[in-house]
C-alpha positions in Angstrom: -66.5 -15.8 58.8 -64.6 -19.9 57.7 -65.4 -21.8 55.3 -67.3 -24.9 55.6 -64.8 -27.9 53.9 -67.0 -31.5 54.9 -66.5 -31.9 59.0 -63.9 -28.9 59.5 -64.4 -25.2 60.0 -61.7 -23.6 57.8 -61.1 -20.3 58.3 -58.2 -19.6 56.2 -58.8 -16.2 54.1 -57.6 -17.1 50.9 -59.1 -20.4 49.7 -58.3 -22.3 46.6 -61.3 -26.0 45.1 -60.4 -27.5 42.4 -63.4 -29.6 41.1 -64.7 -31.2 38.2 -67.4 -29.2 36.7 -68.9 -32.2 34.6 -68.3 -34.5 36.9 -71.7 -36.3 39.7 -70.0 -37.7 41.8 -68.5 -36.0 45.2 -65.5 -38.2 45.4 -62.4 -37.3 47.1 -60.0 -37.5 44.2 -62.6 -35.7 42.3 -63.2 -33.0 45.0 -59.7 -31.8 45.8 -59.6 -28.8 48.4 -56.2 -27.0 47.8 -55.9 -24.2 50.3 -53.7 -21.2 50.9 -53.1 -19.5 53.0 -53.4 -15.4 53.0 -49.4 -15.7 54.5 -48.4 -18.0 51.3 -49.3 -15.2 48.8 -47.5 -12.3 50.7 -44.4 -15.0 50.3 -44.8 -15.5 46.4 -45.5 -11.8 46.0 -42.2 -10.6 48.2 -41.0 -13.4 46.3 -41.1 -11.8 43.3 -40.6 -8.1 44.8 -37.0 -9.0 45.6 -36.1 -10.9 42.4 -36.6 -8.8 39.9 -35.2 -6.4 41.0 -32.0 -7.9 42.2 -31.7 -10.3 38.6 -31.5 -6.4 37.7 -29.1 -6.3 39.0 -27.0 -8.5 39.0 -26.8 -8.5 34.9 -25.8 -4.3 36.1 -23.1 -5.2 37.9 -22.5 -8.5 36.0 -21.7 -5.8 33.1 -20.3 -3.4 34.7 -17.5 -5.3 36.5 -16.5 -6.6 33.0 -16.6 -3.0 31.8 -14.2 -2.0 34.7 -11.4 -5.3 33.5 -12.4 -4.4 29.4 -12.1 -1.0 29.6 -14.9 -1.0 28.4 -17.4 1.5 28.8 -20.9 0.4 26.7 -20.8 -3.4 28.2 -23.5 -3.2 31.5 -26.5 -1.8 29.1 -26.7 -4.8 27.6 -26.1 -7.0 30.8 -28.8 -4.2 32.9 -31.6 -5.4 29.5 -30.4 -8.6 30.2 -31.1 -8.5 33.5 -34.4 -7.9 33.2 -34.9 -9.4 30.6 -34.6 -12.3 32.8 -36.8 -10.8 35.4 -39.2 -11.4 33.0 -39.1 -15.0 32.7 -38.8 -15.7 36.0 -42.4 -13.3 35.9 -43.8 -15.8 33.7 -42.5 -18.7 35.7 -44.3 -17.8 38.7 -47.9 -17.1 36.9 -47.7 -20.2 35.0 -46.9 -21.9 37.4 -49.4 -20.6 40.1 -52.0 -20.8 37.3 -51.5 -24.6 36.4 -51.5 -25.3 40.6 -55.3 -23.5 40.2 -56.3 -25.9 38.0 -57.0 -23.4 35.5 
């Protein structure tokens, strides 16, 4: 059930290994164990799940407030679009950070 790493037995559901495939030696520097538990993954995914609609709503809300302040009826649409763009930018940053952490 668990993974045997060195002399300890691991039972984490999700484990990531960073290895240098061209390396002939098994030194500690070359074979580092990076662990992310299932709870770490759940926290990251749920944070993104709240972040995307939250940023979109913030853009809409900013546009709505500007509409009321200036007496217009169209500024909420660019605010909504900018909120969605900001959410996708944050999503792409998070995905790139995770793929760099995995050693890919």
